[in-house]
N, C-alpha and C positions, 0 to 999 in steps of 0.2 A: 678720841677727841675729834670733834667736827672741824673739818677744814673750812676756812673762810671762803665765801663765794668769790669767784673771779669777777673782776670789774674791769671793763675796757672802755676807753675813750674813743669816740668816733668823730672824725672831721674830714674836711677836704677843701681844696682850693684848685679849681679846674678851669683851664683855659687853653684852647688851641690857638696860638698866636700866628697870624699871617703878618710877618714883619714888613712886607712890601706895601700893605695898605696904608694910605696916608692919614687916615683918621684914627686917633688914639681911642682906646677903650677906657671909659671912665667908671668910677665907682657905681654909678647908677645902674649900669648894665648888670653888675653882679648882684646888687641889692634886690633887683626885680625877682631873682630866683633864690635868694639866700634863705637858709633855714637854720635855726639856732636851737641849742639846748634841748628841752623836752619836746620841741616840735619835730625833731628829726625822726623819731620812731613812727608817729602817725603819718608823716609825709612820705616815708620810703618803705615801710614794712610791706612785704609782699610784692614789691615792684622789681622789674628786671633792670635794676641799677646796681652799681657797685655797693651803694649803701644798703640796698635791699639784701644783697648777699652777705654783707657784714652782719646785718641784723638777724638773718636766718640762723647763722652759726651761733650767734649769741643766744638766741631763743632756744635752739636745740640743746645748748649746753648750760642752760640756766645762768648765763652770764649777765651781770648787771651792766647796763649801758649808760655812759655819761656822754651826752651830746655836747659837742663843741660848736663848730661852725661849718656848715656845708654851703660853699659859695661857688657859683658857676655861671657862665654866660656863653652865648653862641660864639663860634670862631669869628675873630675880628682882628683889628689892628693892635699894635703894641699897647700893653696895659700901662697906664700912667703910674709914675712912681707913687703918687699920692694914693691912688686906688689900691695898689699892691701893699703899701706900708700900712694902710688902714686895716685891710683884711688880715694881713700876716700878723700885725700886732694883736688883733682880737683873737685869732686862732691860738697864738702862743700864750697869750694871757689866760685864756680859758683852759689851755693844757696845764699851765702852772697851777691853777686853782685845784685841779684834780690830781696833781702829781703824787701826793701822799696816798690817795685812795685808789688810784687806778693801777692795774697790773701791767697794762700795755696800751698801745695806741694803734688804732686802725685808721689809716689815712688814705684818702683818694686824691691823687694828682694826675694831671694829664700826661706829663712828660715832655710837652712842647710849649710851655708857657714862657713868654718873654715880656719884660717890662722895660720902660725907658731907663737906661743906665745900668741894666743888669740882664745879660743874655741868658742867665739860668737862675731865675728867682726861686725855682723849686729847690735847687741845691742850697740856696741861701736860707730858705725856710727850714730845710732839714738841719742845716748847721745851727740855726737858732734853737730849734727844738732840742737838738742834742746838747746844746750849751745849758739849757734850763732843766731838761729832764734827766740828763746824765748819759754817759757813754754806754752804760749797760741797760738802759731802759728799753724794753722790747718794743720795736716799731715795725709794723708791716704796712707796705704801700701797694696799692693796686693802681695800675696805670693803663693808659690807652695803647693799643697796638701801634699807633702812629707817634709814639714818643721818641724824642731824641735823647737817648739815655746813655750818658757818659759814665765812666768808671766811678768818679767821685760821688756823683749823685746816687748811684746804685748802692755804693758801699756804706752810705750813711744810714741805711735801713737794714734791719735784720732779714726781712723778707721783702722781695719785690716780685710781683706777679703782674703780667700784662694780658690784655685780651688776646685770644687766639683766633678770633673770627672777625672778619669784616665783610658784611655788616656785623656790628658789634651786638649780636644777639646773645652773647655770653657774658654780659656785664655783671649780672648777679652771680653767675658761676665763677667769675674771676674774683669777685669779692669773697665768695665762699672759699676759694683756694687759698687766698691770702690769710683769711681769718683762721682756717683750719691749721695752716702751718704755724701761725702765731700761737695757737692753742697747744700744738704739739711741742713747740719750744718752751712754753710756760710750764708744761707738765714734765719736761725733761725727757719726753719720749723721742725727740729728734734733736740733732745738732746741725742746723742748716748752715752750709757754707756756700758762697756764691762765686761764680766765675763768669767773666764777660769776654766775648770776642766780637770785634768790629770789622766787618768785611770790606769797608770802604765804598759803600754805595748808598744811595737813597732813592726810594721809589716815588714817582708821582702818585698821588692818592688814587687816581682813577684806575691804576694798575695794581691796587692792593686788595682786590676782591679775593678772598681766600678760597673760594670754590671754583676759581678759574685757573687753569694751568698756565704756566708752570708753578705758580706759587702754591696751588692746591697740592701738588706732589711734594713740595718741600715741607709744607705744613703737615702732611701725612707722615713724612719721615720724622718730623719733630715730635709728633704724638707717639710714634713708635719708640723713639729715644727716651721719651719721658716715662715709659713703662719699664725700662731696664732697672734691675736691682740697684738700690743706692741712690737713684735720682728721685728727688722730691718734686721738682717742677722745672719746666723750661718755658721761656717766652722768646718768641722771635719778634722783635720790634722792627718794623719796616722803616722807621724814621718819618719825620714830617718835613717834606721838601720845601715848604713855604715859610719856614722860619730860618732866616739867614743868620746862623749862629755857629760858633766853633765846634759844638758837639753834634752838628747835623749828621744824620746817617743811621743806617740799620745797626742793630745790636742783637746778638744772641746772648741771653742770660740763662744760665743753668744753676740750679740749686741742688746740692747733693747732701746726703746725710753724713756729715763729718769727713767726707772724702774729697778734698779739694782737687786732687789730681783727676778724679773722675769727672768733676764738674768742668775742669779746664778742657779735658779731651772731648767731652760732649759738646761744649760750646764751640770749640774750634772746628769740629767735624761739620756741624751745621753751618757755620760761617763759611767754610770752604764751598759748601753746596750753593750758597748764595752767589759767591764769586763766580762759580762755574756757570750759573744760569743767568748772569746779570743781563746779557744782551737779550735773551728770550723774554725776560721779565718786562722789557720795554716794548714788546710787540705783542701784548696779550690780547689786543682787540683793535679793529680798524677805527679810524677817526674820520669824521666828515666835517666839512665846513657847513654853515647853515643852509645854503641853497642846495648843496649836494644832498644833505640830509633830507630836505623837503622833497627833492626829486625821488629819492629812494623811498621815502614814506608814501608818496603818491602811488608809486609802482606797487608797493606792498598792499595798500588799501584797495587798489584795483584788482588785486588777486584775492581779496577777502580777508587779508591779515589785519587784525585790529584787536585792541588799540596798539598804536605804535608809540613807544616812549622815546622822546627826544631828550637826551641828557646833556644839558649845557654845563658840563662839569667844572669848567675853569672859573665859573662865577663864584667869587669868594665873599661877595657882599650881599648875595641874594637879591640883587637888583640890576643885573646885567640886561641890556636891551638888544644885544646883537641878534639872538635868535628870534626874539619877539618882533624886531624890525623886519626880518625876513618873512616871518609868518604873516604879518599884516600885509606885506607886499604880495605874497604868493597865495594865501588863502587856500590851504590844502586841508580840507576836511574840518569837522567840528573839533575845536581845540580847547583844552583846559590848561591854564597856567596857574597852578596852586602856589600860594605863599610867595608873592613878590613883595619884598620889604620896601614899603613906601608909606610912612606915617602921614605925609601930607595928603596923598591920594585917599588913604583910608578915612581921614577926617572930612575931606571934601565929599566923599560918597555918603558919609553919615549925615552931613548937612543937607545933601540933596534928598536923602530918604529913599526907602524902598519904592521902586517904580519911577523914580526920577531919572531924568536924562542929564548927562553932563559931559562936557569936553574938558580934558585935563591932560597933563603930561605925566607919564609913568616912568619910574626907574631911573637908572643912570646917575645916581647921586653919590655912590660910595667912592668912586675914583674915576679918573679920566679913562682908564681902560675898560670901565664897565659900559661904555657907550653913551650916547647922548639920550637925554630924556625924550620919550616919544609922545607925539600928540595922539590922543586916543579918545574916541567918543563912544559911549555906551550907556545902557540902562543899569541902574542899581538893582540887583536881584536879592541881595542880603546885606545887612549892615547891623552889627551888634558887637559888644565886647565878647570875646571868645575865650573861654577857659574850660578845659576838659582834661580828663585822664586819658592818656594814650592807649589805644586799643591794639595798635599794630605790634609786630614782633620785636621792634627795636624800642627799648625803654618802656616796655609794657607797664602800665599802671602809674607811671609818673605823671604828675599834674603839669599841664602846659598852659601858659597864659600868653595869648597872642595880642592882648590889648584890643583896641578897636579894629575890627576886621570887616572887609566888604567884598562882595562879588560884583564886578562890573562886567557887563556882557554886551558885545556889539552884534550878537547874532551868530557870528562865526567863532569868535574867541572870547572865552570867559576867563577873566583874570581875578585872582583872589589876592587882595592887597592887605598887608598886615602892619600893625604899629610896632610890634616887637620883631626882632630879626630871628626867624625860625625857618629851618629848611624842611620842606615837605618830603617825607620819605615813606609815607604809608597812605592808606585810603581815607584816613580821618578827615582831611580837608573837604572831601565830597560829602560825607555823611553829616559833618558838623555844619556845613553851609547849605544843606538842603539840595545838593546836586546829585544827579544820578550818573555814576561813573560810566555806566553802560551807554550813555548818550554820546560819549566822546570817542572820536576816531584817533586823536592825537593827544598825548599828555606830555607837557613840557616840564621837566624837573631840573633841579639844580644840585642834586646830590652827587656824591662820588661813588660810594658803594652801598650805603645803608638802605637805599631804595630797593635793592635787589631782594631783600627778605620778603617784602610785600608785593613787589611788582613782577618778579620773574615768574610766579605761578599764573599771573593773569595777563601779562603782556604778550601780544602776538609777535612783537619784535622790539629790540632795544638798540637804538642807534646813538653812539657817543659823538657829541658835537663839540668840536674844538673851536673856541672863540678866543680873541685876544684879551683875556682878563688875567688876574693875578694867580690863577691856579692851573697853568697849562700842563699838558702831558710832556711837552718838549722843555725840559728844565733848563737847557742851555740858553734859552731866551731870557731868563731872569737875571737881574743885575746883582748877583751875589758879591759880597765884599768881605764876609767873615768866615765863609766856609773854608776849611783847611785843604791843603793840596791832597790829591789822591782820592777824592770822593767822586765816584762814577755816577753820572756822566758830567758833573758840573765843573769840577776843578781838576780834571785829569791832566797830569803833566805831559807835555809833548814827548814823543819818543826821542831818545838820545841818538841822533844821527851822526854824532862825532863832529859836527860843524860848529864853528864859533857863532853865537847868536848875533854878533855885531856885523857879521858879513852880509 
């Protein structure tokens, strides 16, 4: 007798929430990139995305795909309750429609989403899905390495796999890992059991590059542990430091084939390694203030080292002006500033037209810490709606829509302003806007780790610039209110010196 074909539902709701940002994230931000139903396969097939990985496994195994909702937007402030409820309601409703036909669910969540009134809406979403699909309905979740993954959220899914690389060049690979394990569970070939260990620390994003020691060494140990007999998968979540929530922090999640004790031992062993290395993890690279970075860049350029990448990593709104202000004052070499989020400037440049000259203010709109808007005068070198498929190593093949985009150039510094909030992490901004990357001595980026995949091979030097924005390396400067005690370095209890605190 012919076995019925396997049918899997695919969906996702993805957001990395910076709870310290004052502006809420509305539904419109998600709708700009939302993909639904039958549109999911053509949108993501062959792409280096989680959904691309899901679809590859489905294709390789002749699995029928039922598309639900794939909604995502750039990292930003807390998601409004209305936006979350609208998206979650749609995702759950679509899942219910396919409950009788589908054999399982492949779901993409970030792991660090927060909305107004709910510090862990992903857990809430999984609870809702469990309530309508049933406790035994197979669910596999793929998450970001920067997720804040507590026990309850992880245990609501049968399979949880996270990225192992930052830059996240393994997004499709992670989707494949999750989908293959779900297929194994469905066939009865494996019996996945999970264990979590939480080492009580959280890393600033800038120090989560997985090819820089000491994290590189711990990741190598994780991969070795994943090869031991009986282990199906291991993820080391570094946590997301800029979501002030009770579940903040790193998590080691191990999946074993029916052997819970093995999963526990493995997770705890790797968790202990993180504790052991925690201070070294916070000194993975030197930090510069803007003017010190420009002094260093000038010295490197004098030695023939170029291009120099200046990384304003603390910028969480893609519109910080601290480094730009210093560059305008110091004028060190021919400089490119790709993808500054400023819809007003993009529209003004479009109105001026290519070749036009204009004076306007740039950036500094997302929060007080982003700096003041800067007065800038330049000529428009490019102005057009920009939509293209990513060619770089991160999210390869995914379609990106920046909305109205413009290049404004004052002869020394060329700034690319965008309508949509997108972080420049590869060389596409240059090729898409008609710029020659070899022309530039300095490239100012706002990424954390993702830029490394494209820029480490071509940069003469990379300097990390620390500015007073909402994504600092020094986490103790942030006003945490919800993080639990004992999370290094932000809520460490003072040593017990035997003295009365009232003395």
